[in-house]
N, C-alpha and C positions, 0 to 999 in steps of 0.2 A: 650587370645587373639588368634586366630588362625593365624598360620604364613603364612605369604603369599606362595603362590607357582609358580610356571612357567605357564604361560598360557596353556590351552589346545590345542592339534593338532583339525583340524578342524575334522575330525570323532569323537572327545571326546565331540563337543559340546552337550549341554543338550537341550531335544526339550521340548522348555515352551510353546508351542502353545497353550496347552489345561488349562494352568494356568488362572484362571480369579480371580482378584482380586474383592472382595465384597467391602469392605470398609476397610477403612486404619485412624487409630488414634496416632496422633503425639505430643509427650508430652517431652517438650525440656527448659532445664536451658540454659542462656547464661550470661556467666561472661566476661563484657565488659573489665576488667581489664587484664586478661590473654587470652582474644581472644578466647575464649575458649565456644563450643558447645556440651552437655551430655545430655544425656536421653534414651529415648527410644520410640521407633515405635511398633504399634500391626495391623495386616493384617490380614481380614479376606479373606481366598482365596479358592479356588476352586482347591486341589490338582489333578493334572493330573494320570492318571494309573501308571504313573513310580513310584510315591512318592517320584521325585524329583523336588524343586520350585527354577529358579534362578531370583534372584534379582539383580540390579543392586545397586553398593556401591561402588563410586570411593574415594579413599584416604581418607575413614572413618576404623577407629580403631574398629572392632567388639569385644566386650568384650564377648557377652552370645547370644546365640537362644534360644529359646524354642517353644514348639509347643503342645498348648492345655497345657500349665504349664510343662511341661515335657522337661527337657535338650535336646534337640536334636542335630544331627553331622551335620557340617557345614564345608564348605572351603571355600577359598578368593582365588581371581586369580586377583590380580593386573594389569588394563589394560597398565600400563605404564611400565613395567619391560619388557624388551629386545626388545624394538623397534627398535633398529636398526640392521641390519644384517651386518656381515663383508662381507659376498661374495656378497651385493650389493654395497658396497663400496670400495670395490677392483677394480672394475672395472672400475673406475671414471680415465679417461683421459684428460676430458675438461668439457669447461663449462657444454656444451650440456648434455653431460653424468652425471655430477653432479645433473643437474636439473632433470633429470630421475630420478637416483638414490632417491633424497629427496621426489620427486612426490611417487615415488615407498612407500619410507616408511610413507609417509602421507596417502596415500590408504590405506596401512595395518594398521596404528591406527584408520581410521575411521572404518575400518570391525571389527578390535577388540572391539571397543567401543558398537557395535552393538549385540555383545553378553553378557547374564548375566554373572557377575563374582561372585556372591555370590550364591552359593548353599548348598542349605537347605536341608536335608533329612529327608523326612515326610514321615508317616506310609501310604500305600499305602491303597485306598478306599475297603470298604466293599463289594465286588462284589454280598456278598447273597441276596442283596437288590436291588429291581429294580432300574436301573438307568433312566433319560431320558433326555440325552445332549443338547436336543433341549430346554429345558427348564430353561439354564443358561443364565443370565440376569444381562452382565456387566455395561448395564446402571442404574443399579438401589443400593441403600443401604441397604436396607433392604430383606429380605429372604422373598419368597412364601412359602404358608403352603406345596404348592404341590414337592417344589424342594427338592430333594435328600442331607438333612445337613448332612449326614455321610461321605459327601466327603468335608466338608469346614471344615478348620482345624484355630485355631487362633495362629498366629505367631506372636511372638514378638523379636526384637531385641534391644538390649542395645548396645548402642554405643556412640563414641564419638568425635568430629571432632574438631582441634585446628590448628589456623593461617592458614586456607585454602587458596590457592591462586585462586578457580576459583569456580563458583557457589554460593557462601556464601563469602561476605567482609566486612571485619572489618578496620574503620577508622577514625579517630578523635573522638570517642567515637559514632559511628554510626555502625549498622550491617544493610545489607541489599542482598538480595538476587536477582540475574537475571535470565530470561529468557530464555539465549540464549539453543541453539541446544543441549540436551544431558546433561544438567545441573543441575538437579533437584536432579540428581544421587549424584552430590557432599555433598549436606549438609542433606539428608535423603535415606536410604535404601528403594527403590521403583521399581515398573515397569515402567521403564520410555520408554513408547512406547504410541503412541499416540492412540492406539488402545483400551488400557487399561484405562478406566473411572469410577470412583467408588466416593463415596460421603468421607468427612472427617469431622472428631475432630481435633482441634488443639489446644493446652495447652499452654502457653509461659511463663516462668517464669523469670522475669528481676528484677534488683534494682527497689527499689520505686521510684525511681527519672527520672525514663524510661517509655515510652509509646511502648509497642509490637503491632503492626497493621499487620494483616495479612489476608490472604481471607475469606470470608465469613460472617457470624453475629456477631456482638460481644455479647455473652447470659450473661456474666457477667464478672466483675474483683473483684477479693479479694485479700486483703492484708495479708501475710503470718504473723503466729505466731510471726516470729521475729520480724516483723516491720519494717524490712531492705528489702524484696522481695515483689512482686507483682506477681500473675497470671495472664493472660489472655486467655480466653475460648471461641473458637470460632467454629463455626458450619458452613459446607457448604452440603445444601441439595442437592445443582445441581451437580450430576457424571461431574467430569472434570479428564483431563490428568494431570500426576502428574508436568509437566513443568510449569504448571497455578497457582500452589501453591506459596506465594511469602510471604517475611518476611521483615519486616523494625523494627529495635529498635534504638531507637533515644529520647534526650529530647525534644519533639517536642509540639509546639502550636499547638492546635485543634480549627478549625474553622468551627463550623457547616453550612449548607446554610439555609438565611434566609426565602427561599423560600420555600423548600423542605428538609421534612427530613430522606429523604433517601440519601442527598448529604453531604459528608462532605471532611474536606480537613485540611492537616497537611502539616507545614514544621517546620524548626528551627527560632526558636524567634527573630532572627535577620532582618528574611525575611517576616513576619508577613504584615506590612503594604502592600509591595507588593503584596504580595498573596490576600487580599481583594481587594486588585484594578484588579487582573488581574481575579478571578472566576467569579466575580460579575454578567457576564452573563452566567454562564453555564447551569443554570436552564432551559434558552431559548432550549439551544440544547437536553439537556435530556427530556423535554418535547416534541419536534419536533420529536426526533427518535421514541416518544412512538406512539406519535399523526400517522405518516407518516408508521409505519407499523402496527397499530391497535393493539399492545400488550405492557404490561409491561412490565419492566427491569426486564430480566432473572432472576438476582441474588437478587432482593429485594432491596437491597443497595448498594452503589458504592462509593469509598473512593481512592482521589486522594494525592497522599506523595509527596511532593518536597524536594530532596537532593542538596547537593552540588555538583556542576558540579566534582571539583577534584577528588571525591570519586564515581560518576555515571561512569556504564561499558557504559552505552548509554544512551541519550537522552530522551528513553521513555523505560519501561519496563514492559509488561503485566502482569497480574497476574489474575485470576478469581475475579469480582468484586473488584477490585484496579489495579492502575496503579500508577510505580515510576517515575517520572520525574527528571532531573535537575532541580535545582531553576533558569538556566540560564533563561528557558521561563518566569519566573516571572518580573514585570515592574510596576513601578510607577507610579502616573497621569503625569507626566511629559513626558514621552514616548509615542509616536504615533506608530512610524512607526514599533514597535515590534507586536503591536498589532494583525494584522490580522493573524500573522504567530502563534504565540503562538494560538489564537482562534482556528485555523484549526488544531493544531497538538493535542490540548486537544478531538475537536471532533471526531478526527480521532481515538485516543484511547478509547473515548467511543464506536466509531461503531464498532472496531473490538472486542468491548465486545459481541456484537453480534454475529459477522461475524468471527469468527476465535476461539473465548473461547469457547463462549454457542454452536452454531453450524460449526463444525469442518468438513474438507476434509474426504471422504471415503477412498478415497487413495492419495501417494502425487502427483501425478498426477492432482488431484482436488484442490491443495490448490490455485492455481491462483485465481480460482473464487471465495473463500471465500475472499481473497486480496483484489478480483476485486470489490465484492459486499461491502465491507467497504467502500470502497474508492468512488465509487458510493454514498452510503448514506452521506459521508461526502461530496461529491459534492452539495448534495440536501440542507446539512444546509449553505454552502455557497451562493448559491441562494438566499435562503431567508432570510439570515440576513447581508451578506457582498454583496448582488449585481449581480445583473444577468453577469457585466460587469468584476469584479473580475472575477467568474466562467469561460467566456467564455475564459480567456485571460491565466489563469490558464492552462484550457485545450490545448491552442492553443500553449502555450510553452511546455508543456508536449508532446504533439503530435510531434513537432519540434525536440525534444529529442530523442524520441522513433524512428523515422525513420533513425536518425543520427548512432543509434547503433544498430539497429535489422535487424543483418546481419549474424547472426550463429545460430546454435541449442540451443544454452546458452539461447536465447530469446524465445524461443520455448514453448509456455505458458503450455501445454499439453503432453508432451514429454518421454515417459518412459525411454530414454536410459538417457535424461538428469536428472530425477529425479534418478534413478537408479548409476548411473554413479558418480555425484557430491553428494548424501548422504545429500541433504537438503542445503548444501551451496549456491544454484543458488538463495535463496530466500534473502541473505545478499550483502550488499557492490554495487557497482554500476550496476552488473546487477540485481539485488533484487529492486532496485528504479525502473528501466527500468522496470522489467517485473510488478511491480505495476500499472507504469502510462499505459503501456499496455494494462492489464486488464480492466481498467476502461476503457479506450477507446473502447475497443470490447464490452464491455457491455453497452457503451455509444449507438453504431451502432447498437445495438440490439433496444434498447428505442426507437431510431428514425424511426425505422422498425415497430415496433407495435405499439408506442404510449406510453405517460408517464404515462396513467392511467392504461394502460394493465401491463405495466412493473411494476408497483408499486402492482399491486392483483400478481403478482407474487411472490415478496419480501413477502408480507402479507401470502400468501399461505404459503410459505417454514418458516416463522416464526410462524406460527401457529399450523402447522405441527410438529415443534420442540416441543413446549409446550404441546404435549399429552403425556400422562402417559403412554399411551398403547402401544407406540414406543421404542421399544429394543433400537434405535440408534439414536444419532442428528444428521447425516450426509447427507453431500450434494455431489452430486456427477455431473460431467459434461452428463452425460446422463439423470439423473434427470431433472436436468437444462433443457437441450435441448426440453425434452416432455414437461417440463411446459411451452417454446417457444410456443410450436406448440397448446398445450392444452388451456392456458390463453391468452398468447401474441396473438394466431391467425394466426401464420406465419407457411407458407407453409412447408411443410417435404423438397420438393426438393432444395428450397431454404436454409433450414439447413443444409441438407446433403452437401451443398456446402459449406455453411458460417463456422460450425465448424472445418472441416478440413484443411483450408485454414487460419483462424487468429487465431485458438485455438492451433491445432496439427501442424502449421508448422513456419516457420519463414519468416520474411518478408514483406515491405510494398510497396505499389505502387509508383512509381516514373514517374510523368507524364511532359512531357516538351511539352510545346502547343505554339502557334502561329496563328496567324489570318491574313486575308485582307478582305476588304471589297467590294461586288459587287457589283456597283452602278447601271449597268442595272437589275439584279435582285433583288436589294435590299436586300442582303443578304450578313451575315457573313461565311465565309469561313475558319473553324477553324480546324487545321492540329494537329492530338497527335500522342505522340511517348510515347508508354507506356513501362516501365520497372518494376525491384524489386531493393532493397536494397540489397537482399541476393542474392548470386550467385545459377548458377540450380543447381553447386556440394551442396552445404549447404544445398537448398531443401530438394535433393534427399537423402540426408545423415539421416535428419529428419524424411523423410517418412519412410525411408528404418529400421530405429528404434523405428518407431510408428507403431504397430500392428494395431491401430483404423482408420489410415491414409489410404485413399485412393488413387491408382495411377491415377495421371493426364494427364499422355503422355507427360511430358515435359511442358505443360499449364500453365504457373505463373497466371494465371487471377484471377480475384476476382468476387463475384458473385454481381449484380445489376447492375444499371446506376445513375452515376455519374450527379449531375444539373450542369449547367452553365447559370451564369447569366447575362444579357445583361441590362445593364443601357444604356437605347436612351432618345431622347429628351423628346418622351413623357411619359416617365415612366421606371420601372423596369420589364424584362421579366425572368422567370426562363424556362429554357430549360432542362427537365431529358433525354439526349439525349445520352450521351456519354456512351456504355457497357464498361466493366470493365474487359470484358474477350474479347478472340476470338483474332483479330488480332492486333499486335502489334502496325502497323502504320493505321493510321484512317486519314480521310479525311471528315469533317460533315457540314454541312449545316444548318445556322439557320437563320430563317427567320425574318426579321427587320419589327417591327412595325408601327416606325415614319416616316413619309414622308419629305422630304426635301423642303423648302420653301426659300425663299432667303428675303421675308418681314418679316420672324420670329425673323429676327435678324438685331438689329442697334449696328452700331458702338457708342464708349461712347464718350458721349458729351464734348465738350471742357471743360479744365478745373474739369473733374471725375478726380476720385481717381482710383490709379491703380487695388483696388480690385472689381471695376465696383460701387462705391457708390458716389453720389454727396455728394456737402460742406452742404446740407440740412436733410443729413441722409436718403432721399430717395433712394433705390436700385435700378439699371436697370434690370428687372427682364429676359429681352430678352440677356443679355450678352452673346456673343458665345464664350463658353468654349471648344469646340471641338476643337482635334487634326488636323481634316482636314475640310476644308470647303466642301467638297463632302462626308462627313459621317455622319450621323445622330448618331454615337456611342460616349458616354463618358465616361465608362469604363466596364471591362469585369471582373467578377469573374468565379473561377471554383470552386465548393463544397465548396457555403458558408456558409450554414447549418454544417459544419464538418461532414458531414455525413460519411466519410472515413477518415482512418489515412493514409494520403498520403502525398507525399511529391511533391509540385504542383509548377514546374516553367513556369510560365505563360510572355509570351514576348508580351509587349504590349508599345507602345511609353509613352515616358516621361510624357507627357501632360496628359495622361489617368491615370498614377498613383498619379500625383499631383490631378484630379479630384477625385480620390478614397481616398488619405488622407482629402482633404477639404469637399468632400460633404456626402459619407461614413460613417451613424452615426454606424457602427458596430467596435466595438476596434478590432477586430481580423481583418477585412478589413484594418483599420489603420495602426495595427503594420505590416502587410503583406507588406504594400507601404514604411513604413519606411524601414523595412528590404532589399528592393528592390533598395532602394535609396542609401544602405549604401554598394551596390555592384558594383556601377556606379562608372569609374575610376576618373571620376572628377565630382563634382555638378556644375551643370548651377546656375545661377543668381535668375531664376524662382523656381529651387528648394528650395534653401537656406530660399529662402523669404516664400515659404509655410512650411517649418518646423518651422521657426520662428513664423510667423502666429499661427501654429499649437500649439506651446508651450506657448503663453501667452494668448489664448483661458482658460479661467477657467471653461467652460464648458463640457470641453474636459477630458475624462478618465485618471485619474495622472499618472497610469502605463505607457500608450503610449505617454504621454509628457514627461517623463521621456526619451524614448526612441528618443524622438525627439531631447533632449538636447544630450544626448551622439552622435547622428548623426550629430546635428550640431560642437560639440567637436572634433568629430573625422575630421571633413572638416578643422576645422582651423588648427591642427595639420597637414595637409596635405599641406597648402596653403605657401606662402615665405611673409616676413615681409611686402612687397611692395605691398600688393594684400588690398583689401578694408576691407577683413576680415581679420584682423591680428591676431596670437595666442592670443597676450595679452587680446584684445578687445573682441575678441569672447568669450572667458573665464571668462573675468568680464561681458558681456551680458548675458551670461547662467548663472552664476551666480544669479544676480540679476534677474534674472527673475523665477531662482529656489526657491529663496525666495518667491515667489508668492505663489509657491504651499505647503506655511508650512502646511496652511490648507487645508484638502486634503476634494475636494466635494464629496459630496455625490451621487452615482449612483443609478438608479432606478434597 
């Protein structure tokens, strides 16, 4: 075993840019009792001219390295040594300086992780024969007969890892890996870089009572001569990066899908009944994606593995052709509230197999696009199998969250500065979730502009191109997608030239504050609008200056396009796309009304009628006047009703108009928006409480919005005193009774 050395200086870093992994084989034995993994890996590598190959190998004990069967010199430089610099900590005198020093140490460790730390001395290539560098193909595990084979070396590394703390985990007779950033190197030597992709042969030997599950197709399993061990042999014929190689070993129960031979599920014996109940729908999602994209699943088969939440690093860990989940997502037939969340999580993991694992980002700046496409594909599953109401409600809530947080460069989707300075960590944690939601929202805005069928053709084109064997890379860039939006989606270049720098290359969402008055003489709505941004001008300028692809906007923080204003009048509903999202921040617009006022159109409620306008015999009075003002034909107004923009909208209209919107508008977003506005009022009137109460007990209303109405009523109950007609105890009892009526969720179309 080579002795660890100190890390090299910056000028000693090996140039590994020309080395290419053509194929990798991994043969490992797993000792669960000793928590030890040992074996070897073989890599077919195109060696660069300097004869040195750099691999990543963290916390691995390297025993021997051979090149084409001959022993080779190698050196290991552990990343974890000498992380702290005395000079950094000597200057610490306050909490601020301590934070700066800690940040500096952390950034240094991230920089060090990028450098290969296992250097292998290979013989230089024979220059006597002609070489054609352009014929090297990193996307194929096979060799072309025209390629210069004299430069390809077979590098074998014998190693072992014992009681590892990251990358690979042992606990309770379960071994599993995770796909966190730069962690594949913690359990096998590799070029842990997203640009290095190759095919894999995988062999894992375990005790005969264990099952080894890994990426690729299971070729066979064989019982060893001792009768105590079993070897599982897998092959992955689709080139992927090392981070997408996964392994799980445990005493699993295997549950094959009864509808598709390509799907299989594994869990620990205690969870088998829950597993059967949970995954019964999954073949529908699998078939839907293949149908929507007009292409077969890229990895042939797909496996889902469920392990205990106590040992899972995250609730979901992706690998090529497989995903590791926490068994916390499983549920039995008596549980209904977890059904939707679990189905969406499983559908999202499958979508990321297409966009993220099979098709990858060309540059770190393009990762937002793959993340957004996976989310968009998941949204298509939600619309088809969980209902349009569920899809719209989730998008509305996600947009609200993005508008609250999108105020700095960390949420700029395609920012060179963020990709470089954050080392990929911008994709994890809270900002990672916000960036995912924003990515989906941006793509949905484009879909609104070009139409759903055109957008679907773009996705089909991307997947079809990735399946072509003649293409050396399966990558996608923002620039290519922009080209598809123009050629396939028929969006004009001037619009795209303004759309992508503003929504993708910058930060901030529109903030619109609106109010209106009705001009009876002109029969017009006079709408006043003030436009702002969730991000400050300094934040936008900082992102733009750090992004070479962005274009100067000379202080204008506007957005391309026109926003629609929907006016609900006595005679019907009318959309007016008249609000420009750029230009002057203060605007006064005039909207012509279509309804005519006539006194005879309205009747007073008959004596003895109910407050909601219905008679005792059940015949409704259709001409009941619900206008907030007798001199106006307006019932309620909405801005951007189809969510064509990712925007924060503050609309000021009378309370009665919000009540009308809650009671009369069938859109779940309109209903949720009305309830949110009621919650901002300092005190709720009896009419508002009555409207919320009637809304809560209406079984035809979408269940999620009914729950929001219940919360709004509960908040109201806690704010009034005991002498009120709605005392807290009485209100909570009433709400509890009505929530019991929601126990059976109504199906939404």
